[in-house]
NUTIDREN-856323 format. One record per atom (N, C-alpha, C): atom name; residue number from 1; residue in one letter; x, y, z. Coordinates in nm, 2 decimals. Example, Ala and Ser with C-alpha at 12.3 -4.5 7.8 and 13.67 -1.06 7.14 Angstrom:
BEGIN
{'N', 1, 'a', {1.32, -0.57, 0.78}}
{'CA', 1, 'a', {1.23, -0.45, 0.78}}
{'C', 1, 'a', {1.32, -0.33, 0.78}}
{'N', 2, 's', {1.28, -0.22, 0.71}}
{'CA', 2, 's', {1.37, -0.11, 0.71}}
{'C', 2, 's', {1.29, 0.00, 0.79}}
***
This chain:
BEGIN
{'N', 1, 'm', {-28.70, 20.01, 21.10}}
{'CA', 1, 'm', {-28.75, 20.07, 21.22}}
{'C', 1, 'm', {-28.84, 19.97, 21.29}}
{'N', 2, 'd', {-28.82, 19.95, 21.43}}
{'CA', 2, 'd', {-28.90, 19.86, 21.50}}
{'C', 2, 'd', {-29.04, 19.91, 21.52}}
{'N', 3, 'a', {-29.13, 19.82, 21.53}}
{'CA', 3, 'a', {-29.27, 19.85, 21.55}}
{'C', 3, 'a', {-29.29, 19.92, 21.69}}
{'N', 4, 'f', {-29.37, 20.02, 21.69}}
{'CA', 4, 'f', {-29.40, 20.09, 21.81}}
{'C', 4, 'f', {-29.49, 20.00, 21.90}}
{'N', 5, 'p', {-29.45, 19.97, 22.02}}
{'CA', 5, 'p', {-29.54, 19.88, 22.10}}
{'C', 5, 'p', {-29.67, 19.94, 22.13}}
{'N', 6, 'e', {-29.78, 19.87, 22.09}}
{'CA', 6, 'e', {-29.91, 19.92, 22.11}}
{'C', 6, 'e', {-29.96, 19.93, 22.25}}
{'N', 7, 'd', {-29.94, 19.82, 22.32}}
{'CA', 7, 'd', {-29.98, 19.82, 22.46}}
{'C', 7, 'd', {-29.86, 19.82, 22.55}}
{'N', 8, 'f', {-29.86, 19.91, 22.65}}
{'CA', 8, 'f', {-29.76, 19.91, 22.74}}
{'C', 8, 'f', {-29.81, 19.93, 22.88}}
{'N', 9, 's', {-29.83, 19.82, 22.95}}
{'CA', 9, 's', {-29.87, 19.82, 23.08}}
{'C', 9, 's', {-29.77, 19.75, 23.17}}
{'N', 10, 'g', {-29.73, 19.82, 23.28}}
{'CA', 10, 'g', {-29.64, 19.76, 23.36}}
{'C', 10, 'g', {-29.50, 19.81, 23.33}}
{'N', 11, 'q', {-29.40, 19.78, 23.42}}
{'CA', 11, 'q', {-29.26, 19.82, 23.41}}
{'C', 11, 'q', {-29.20, 19.76, 23.29}}
{'N', 12, 'e', {-29.22, 19.64, 23.26}}
{'CA', 12, 'e', {-29.16, 19.57, 23.14}}
{'C', 12, 'e', {-29.20, 19.65, 23.01}}
{'N', 13, 'e', {-29.32, 19.68, 23.00}}
{'CA', 13, 'e', {-29.37, 19.76, 22.88}}
{'C', 13, 'e', {-29.30, 19.90, 22.87}}
{'N', 14, 'v', {-29.29, 19.96, 22.99}}
{'CA', 14, 'v', {-29.23, 20.09, 22.99}}
{'C', 14, 'v', {-29.09, 20.08, 22.95}}
{'N', 15, 'd', {-29.02, 19.98, 23.00}}
{'CA', 15, 'd', {-28.88, 19.96, 22.96}}
{'C', 15, 'd', {-28.86, 19.93, 22.81}}
{'N', 16, 'r', {-28.95, 19.85, 22.76}}
{'CA', 16, 'r', {-28.95, 19.83, 22.61}}
{'C', 16, 'r', {-28.97, 19.96, 22.54}}
{'N', 17, 'm', {-29.06, 20.04, 22.58}}
{'CA', 17, 'm', {-29.09, 20.17, 22.52}}
{'C', 17, 'm', {-28.97, 20.26, 22.53}}
{'N', 18, 'l', {-28.90, 20.27, 22.64}}
{'CA', 18, 'l', {-28.78, 20.35, 22.65}}
{'C', 18, 'l', {-28.67, 20.30, 22.56}}
{'N', 19, 't', {-28.66, 20.17, 22.55}}
{'CA', 19, 't', {-28.56, 20.11, 22.46}}
{'C', 19, 't', {-28.59, 20.15, 22.32}}
{'N', 20, 'y', {-28.71, 20.14, 22.28}}
{'CA', 20, 'y', {-28.76, 20.17, 22.15}}
{'C', 20, 'y', {-28.72, 20.32, 22.12}}
{'N', 21, 'i', {-28.75, 20.41, 22.21}}
{'CA', 21, 'i', {-28.73, 20.55, 22.19}}
{'C', 21, 'i', {-28.58, 20.58, 22.18}}
{'N', 22, 'e', {-28.50, 20.52, 22.27}}
{'CA', 22, 'e', {-28.35, 20.53, 22.26}}
{'C', 22, 'e', {-28.30, 20.49, 22.13}}
{'N', 23, 'k', {-28.35, 20.38, 22.08}}
{'CA', 23, 'k', {-28.30, 20.33, 21.94}}
{'C', 23, 'k', {-28.34, 20.43, 21.84}}
{'N', 24, 'e', {-28.46, 20.48, 21.84}}
{'CA', 24, 'e', {-28.50, 20.58, 21.74}}
{'C', 24, 'e', {-28.42, 20.71, 21.75}}
{'N', 25, 'i', {-28.39, 20.75, 21.87}}
{'CA', 25, 'i', {-28.31, 20.87, 21.88}}
{'C', 25, 'i', {-28.17, 20.85, 21.82}}
{'N', 26, 'r', {-28.11, 20.73, 21.85}}
{'CA', 26, 'r', {-27.98, 20.70, 21.79}}
{'C', 26, 'r', {-27.98, 20.69, 21.64}}
{'N', 27, 'r', {-28.09, 20.63, 21.59}}
{'CA', 27, 'r', {-28.11, 20.62, 21.44}}
{'C', 27, 'r', {-28.12, 20.76, 21.38}}
{'N', 28, 'i', {-28.20, 20.84, 21.44}}
{'CA', 28, 'i', {-28.22, 20.98, 21.38}}
{'C', 28, 'i', {-28.09, 21.06, 21.39}}
{'N', 29, 'k', {-28.02, 21.05, 21.50}}
{'CA', 29, 'k', {-27.89, 21.12, 21.51}}
{'C', 29, 'k', {-27.79, 21.07, 21.40}}
{'N', 30, 't', {-27.79, 20.94, 21.38}}
{'CA', 30, 't', {-27.70, 20.89, 21.28}}
{'C', 30, 't', {-27.74, 20.94, 21.14}}
{'N', 31, 'e', {-27.86, 20.93, 21.11}}
{'CA', 31, 'e', {-27.91, 20.98, 20.98}}
{'C', 31, 'e', {-27.88, 21.13, 20.96}}
{'N', 32, 'g', {-27.90, 21.21, 21.07}}
{'CA', 32, 'g', {-27.87, 21.35, 21.06}}
{'C', 32, 'g', {-27.72, 21.38, 21.04}}
{'N', 33, 'r', {-27.63, 21.30, 21.11}}
{'CA', 33, 'r', {-27.49, 21.31, 21.09}}
{'C', 33, 'r', {-27.45, 21.28, 20.95}}
{'N', 34, 'e', {-27.50, 21.17, 20.90}}
{'CA', 34, 'e', {-27.47, 21.13, 20.76}}
{'C', 34, 'e', {-27.52, 21.23, 20.66}}
{'N', 35, 'e', {-27.64, 21.28, 20.68}}
{'CA', 35, 'e', {-27.69, 21.39, 20.59}}
{'C', 35, 'e', {-27.60, 21.51, 20.60}}
{'N', 36, 'g', {-27.57, 21.55, 20.72}}
{'CA', 36, 'g', {-27.48, 21.67, 20.74}}
{'C', 36, 'g', {-27.35, 21.65, 20.68}}
{'N', 37, 'w', {-27.29, 21.53, 20.69}}
{'CA', 37, 'w', {-27.16, 21.50, 20.63}}
{'C', 37, 'w', {-27.17, 21.52, 20.48}}
{'N', 38, 'h', {-27.27, 21.46, 20.42}}
{'CA', 38, 'h', {-27.28, 21.47, 20.27}}
{'C', 38, 'h', {-27.30, 21.61, 20.23}}
{'N', 39, 'e', {-27.39, 21.69, 20.30}}
{'CA', 39, 'e', {-27.41, 21.83, 20.26}}
{'C', 39, 'e', {-27.28, 21.91, 20.27}}
{'N', 40, 'g', {-27.20, 21.88, 20.38}}
{'CA', 40, 'g', {-27.08, 21.95, 20.40}}
{'C', 40, 'g', {-26.98, 21.92, 20.29}}
{'N', 41, 'l', {-26.97, 21.79, 20.25}}
{'CA', 41, 'l', {-26.89, 21.75, 20.14}}
{'C', 41, 'l', {-26.92, 21.82, 20.01}}
{'N', 42, 'l', {-27.05, 21.82, 19.98}}
{'CA', 42, 'l', {-27.09, 21.89, 19.86}}
{'C', 42, 'l', {-27.06, 22.04, 19.86}}
{'N', 43, 't', {-27.08, 22.10, 19.98}}
{'CA', 43, 't', {-27.05, 22.24, 19.99}}
{'C', 43, 't', {-26.91, 22.27, 19.98}}
{'N', 44, 'g', {-26.83, 22.18, 20.04}}
{'CA', 44, 'g', {-26.68, 22.20, 20.04}}
{'C', 44, 'g', {-26.63, 22.19, 19.89}}
{'N', 45, 'r', {-26.68, 22.09, 19.82}}
{'CA', 45, 'r', {-26.64, 22.07, 19.68}}
{'C', 45, 'r', {-26.68, 22.20, 19.60}}
{'N', 46, 'e', {-26.80, 22.25, 19.62}}
{'CA', 46, 'e', {-26.84, 22.37, 19.54}}
{'C', 46, 'e', {-26.75, 22.49, 19.58}}
{'N', 47, 'e', {-26.72, 22.51, 19.71}}
{'CA', 47, 'e', {-26.64, 22.62, 19.75}}
{'C', 47, 'e', {-26.50, 22.60, 19.69}}
{'N', 48, 'g', {-26.45, 22.48, 19.68}}
{'CA', 48, 'g', {-26.32, 22.45, 19.62}}
{'C', 48, 'g', {-26.32, 22.49, 19.47}}
{'N', 49, 'r', {-26.42, 22.45, 19.40}}
{'CA', 49, 'r', {-26.44, 22.48, 19.26}}
{'C', 49, 'r', {-26.44, 22.63, 19.24}}
{'N', 50, 'e', {-26.52, 22.70, 19.32}}
{'CA', 50, 'e', {-26.53, 22.85, 19.30}}
{'C', 50, 'e', {-26.39, 22.91, 19.33}}
{'N', 51, 'e', {-26.32, 22.86, 19.44}}
{'CA', 51, 'e', {-26.19, 22.92, 19.47}}
{'C', 51, 'e', {-26.10, 22.90, 19.35}}
{'N', 52, 'g', {-26.10, 22.78, 19.29}}
{'CA', 52, 'g', {-26.02, 22.75, 19.17}}
{'C', 52, 'g', {-26.05, 22.84, 19.06}}
{'N', 53, 'r', {-26.18, 22.86, 19.03}}
{'CA', 53, 'r', {-26.22, 22.95, 18.92}}
{'C', 53, 'r', {-26.17, 23.09, 18.95}}
{'N', 54, 'e', {-26.18, 23.14, 19.07}}
{'CA', 54, 'e', {-26.14, 23.27, 19.10}}
{'C', 54, 'e', {-25.98, 23.28, 19.08}}
{'N', 55, 'e', {-25.91, 23.18, 19.13}}
{'CA', 55, 'e', {-25.77, 23.19, 19.11}}
{'C', 55, 'e', {-25.73, 23.19, 18.96}}
{'N', 56, 'g', {-25.81, 23.11, 18.88}}
{'CA', 56, 'g', {-25.79, 23.11, 18.73}}
{'C', 56, 'g', {-25.82, 23.25, 18.67}}
{'N', 57, 'r', {-25.92, 23.31, 18.72}}
{'CA', 57, 'r', {-25.96, 23.45, 18.67}}
{'C', 57, 'r', {-25.85, 23.54, 18.70}}
{'N', 58, 'e', {-25.80, 23.54, 18.83}}
{'CA', 58, 'e', {-25.69, 23.63, 18.87}}
{'C', 58, 'e', {-25.56, 23.60, 18.78}}
{'N', 59, 'a', {-25.53, 23.48, 18.76}}
{'CA', 59, 'a', {-25.41, 23.45, 18.68}}
{'C', 59, 'a', {-25.43, 23.50, 18.54}}
{'N', 60, 'g', {-25.55, 23.49, 18.48}}
{'CA', 60, 'g', {-25.58, 23.54, 18.35}}
{'C', 60, 'g', {-25.57, 23.69, 18.34}}
{'N', 61, 'r', {-25.62, 23.76, 18.44}}
{'CA', 61, 'r', {-25.61, 23.90, 18.45}}
{'C', 61, 'r', {-25.46, 23.95, 18.45}}
{'N', 62, 'f', {-25.38, 23.88, 18.54}}
{'CA', 62, 'f', {-25.24, 23.91, 18.55}}
{'C', 62, 'f', {-25.17, 23.89, 18.42}}
{'N', 63, 'e', {-25.19, 23.77, 18.36}}
{'CA', 63, 'e', {-25.12, 23.75, 18.23}}
{'C', 63, 'e', {-25.17, 23.85, 18.12}}
{'N', 64, 'r', {-25.29, 23.89, 18.13}}
{'CA', 64, 'r', {-25.34, 23.99, 18.03}}
{'C', 64, 'r', {-25.27, 24.12, 18.06}}
{'N', 65, 'g', {-25.25, 24.15, 18.19}}
{'CA', 65, 'g', {-25.18, 24.28, 18.22}}
{'C', 65, 'g', {-25.04, 24.27, 18.17}}
{'N', 66, 'i', {-24.97, 24.16, 18.18}}
{'CA', 66, 'i', {-24.84, 24.14, 18.12}}
{'C', 66, 'i', {-24.84, 24.17, 17.97}}
{'N', 67, 'a', {-24.93, 24.11, 17.90}}
{'CA', 67, 'a', {-24.94, 24.12, 17.76}}
{'C', 67, 'a', {-24.96, 24.27, 17.72}}
{'N', 68, 'v', {-25.05, 24.33, 17.79}}
{'CA', 68, 'v', {-25.08, 24.48, 17.76}}
{'C', 68, 'v', {-24.96, 24.56, 17.79}}
{'N', 69, 'a', {-24.89, 24.53, 17.90}}
{'CA', 69, 'a', {-24.77, 24.61, 17.94}}
{'C', 69, 'a', {-24.66, 24.59, 17.83}}
{'N', 70, 'l', {-24.64, 24.47, 17.78}}
{'CA', 70, 'l', {-24.54, 24.45, 17.68}}
{'C', 70, 'l', {-24.57, 24.53, 17.55}}
{'N', 71, 'a', {-24.70, 24.53, 17.51}}
{'CA', 71, 'a', {-24.74, 24.60, 17.39}}
{'C', 71, 'a', {-24.72, 24.75, 17.42}}
{'N', 72, 'm', {-24.76, 24.80, 17.53}}
{'CA', 72, 'm', {-24.74, 24.94, 17.56}}
{'C', 72, 'm', {-24.59, 24.98, 17.56}}
{'N', 73, 'l', {-24.51, 24.89, 17.62}}
{'CA', 73, 'l', {-24.36, 24.92, 17.62}}
{'C', 73, 'l', {-24.31, 24.93, 17.48}}
{'N', 74, 'e', {-24.35, 24.83, 17.40}}
{'CA', 74, 'e', {-24.31, 24.83, 17.26}}
{'C', 74, 'e', {-24.35, 24.96, 17.18}}
{'N', 75, 'n', {-24.46, 25.02, 17.22}}
{'CA', 75, 'n', {-24.51, 25.14, 17.16}}
{'C', 75, 'n', {-24.46, 25.27, 17.23}}
{'N', 76, 'g', {-24.37, 25.25, 17.33}}
{'CA', 76, 'g', {-24.31, 25.36, 17.39}}
{'C', 76, 'g', {-24.40, 25.44, 17.49}}
{'N', 77, 'e', {-24.50, 25.38, 17.54}}
{'CA', 77, 'e', {-24.59, 25.44, 17.63}}
{'C', 77, 'e', {-24.51, 25.47, 17.76}}
{'N', 78, 'p', {-24.55, 25.58, 17.83}}
{'CA', 78, 'p', {-24.49, 25.62, 17.96}}
{'C', 78, 'p', {-24.52, 25.51, 18.07}}
{'N', 79, 'v', {-24.42, 25.49, 18.16}}
{'CA', 79, 'v', {-24.44, 25.39, 18.26}}
{'C', 79, 'v', {-24.56, 25.42, 18.35}}
{'N', 80, 'e', {-24.59, 25.55, 18.38}}
{'CA', 80, 'e', {-24.71, 25.58, 18.46}}
{'C', 80, 'e', {-24.84, 25.53, 18.40}}
{'N', 81, 'k', {-24.84, 25.55, 18.27}}
{'CA', 81, 'k', {-24.96, 25.51, 18.19}}
{'C', 81, 'k', {-24.98, 25.36, 18.19}}
{'N', 82, 'i', {-24.86, 25.29, 18.17}}
{'CA', 82, 'i', {-24.87, 25.14, 18.18}}
{'C', 82, 'i', {-24.91, 25.09, 18.31}}
{'N', 83, 'l', {-24.86, 25.15, 18.42}}
{'CA', 83, 'l', {-24.90, 25.11, 18.55}}
{'C', 83, 'l', {-25.05, 25.13, 18.57}}
{'N', 84, 'q', {-25.10, 25.25, 18.53}}
{'CA', 84, 'q', {-25.24, 25.28, 18.55}}
{'C', 84, 'q', {-25.33, 25.19, 18.47}}
{'N', 85, 'y', {-25.29, 25.16, 18.35}}
{'CA', 85, 'y', {-25.38, 25.08, 18.27}}
{'C', 85, 'y', {-25.38, 24.93, 18.30}}
{'N', 86, 't', {-25.26, 24.88, 18.35}}
{'CA', 86, 't', {-25.25, 24.73, 18.37}}
{'C', 86, 't', {-25.27, 24.69, 18.52}}
{'N', 87, 'g', {-25.26, 24.79, 18.61}}
{'CA', 87, 'g', {-25.27, 24.75, 18.75}}
{'C', 87, 'g', {-25.15, 24.68, 18.81}}
{'N', 88, 'l', {-25.04, 24.67, 18.73}}
{'CA', 88, 'l', {-24.92, 24.61, 18.77}}
{'C', 88, 'l', {-24.85, 24.70, 18.87}}
{'N', 89, 't', {-24.76, 24.65, 18.95}}
{'CA', 89, 't', {-24.68, 24.73, 19.04}}
{'C', 89, 't', {-24.55, 24.77, 18.96}}
{'N', 90, 'p', {-24.48, 24.88, 19.01}}
{'CA', 90, 'p', {-24.36, 24.92, 18.94}}
{'C', 90, 'p', {-24.26, 24.80, 18.94}}
{'N', 91, 'e', {-24.25, 24.72, 19.05}}
{'CA', 91, 'e', {-24.16, 24.61, 19.06}}
{'C', 91, 'e', {-24.19, 24.51, 18.95}}
{'N', 92, 'q', {-24.32, 24.48, 18.93}}
{'CA', 92, 'q', {-24.36, 24.38, 18.83}}
{'C', 92, 'q', {-24.32, 24.43, 18.69}}
{'N', 93, 'l', {-24.35, 24.56, 18.67}}
{'CA', 93, 'l', {-24.31, 24.62, 18.54}}
{'C', 93, 'l', {-24.16, 24.61, 18.51}}
{'N', 94, 'd', {-24.08, 24.64, 18.62}}
{'CA', 94, 'd', {-23.94, 24.62, 18.60}}
{'C', 94, 'd', {-23.90, 24.48, 18.57}}
{'N', 95, 'e', {-23.96, 24.38, 18.63}}
{'CA', 95, 'e', {-23.94, 24.24, 18.60}}
{'C', 95, 'e', {-23.98, 24.21, 18.45}}
{'N', 96, 'i', {-24.09, 24.27, 18.41}}
{'CA', 96, 'i', {-24.13, 24.25, 18.27}}
{'C', 96, 'i', {-24.02, 24.30, 18.17}}
{'N', 97, 'r', {-23.98, 24.42, 18.20}}
{'CA', 97, 'r', {-23.88, 24.49, 18.12}}
{'C', 97, 'r', {-23.75, 24.41, 18.11}}
{'N', 98, 'e', {-23.71, 24.34, 18.22}}
{'CA', 98, 'e', {-23.59, 24.26, 18.23}}
{'C', 98, 'e', {-23.61, 24.12, 18.18}}
{'N', 99, 'g', {-23.74, 24.09, 18.14}}
{'CA', 99, 'g', {-23.77, 23.96, 18.08}}
{'C', 99, 'g', {-23.78, 23.85, 18.19}}
{'N', 100, 'r', {-23.79, 23.89, 18.31}}
{'CA', 100, 'r', {-23.80, 23.78, 18.42}}
{'C', 100, 'r', {-23.95, 23.74, 18.45}}
{'N', 101, 'l', {-24.04, 23.83, 18.42}}
{'CA', 101, 'l', {-24.18, 23.80, 18.45}}
{'C', 101, 'l', {-24.26, 23.77, 18.33}}
{'N', 102, 'r', {-24.30, 23.65, 18.31}}
{'CA', 102, 'r', {-24.37, 23.61, 18.19}}
{'C', 102, 'r', {-24.50, 23.54, 18.21}}
{'N', 103, 'g', {-24.55, 23.55, 18.33}}
{'CA', 103, 'g', {-24.68, 23.49, 18.36}}
{'C', 103, 'g', {-24.67, 23.43, 18.51}}
{'N', 104, 't', {-24.76, 23.34, 18.54}}
{'CA', 104, 't', {-24.77, 23.29, 18.67}}
{'C', 104, 't', {-24.71, 23.15, 18.69}}
{'N', 105, 'e', {-24.64, 23.10, 18.59}}
{'CA', 105, 'e', {-24.59, 22.96, 18.60}}
{'C', 105, 'e', {-24.48, 22.96, 18.71}}
{'N', 106, 's', {-24.47, 22.85, 18.78}}
{'CA', 106, 's', {-24.38, 22.84, 18.89}}
{'C', 106, 's', {-24.24, 22.79, 18.85}}
***
């Protein structure tokens, strides 16, 4: 940071003062942008991590529903009960019964 001019008399000094102020404004804006960029980056990363964790939890619940449905089918439980307890759709249960739905792998 440049030193603040102590004495400013006359137009030349006023011009130096204005130049100094303009430089400081640019410096502060640049620092603010950089700080904002870094904060945005950190926030974005954390939001991405949380989204990934939520997707993982959803996949785990879905896979758990499949495992429960398979066990209930093996024990002869009624379809309505399986759907109620697992949260699966009738279409998903049909796919499980046909052996086409085994998890979330692509």
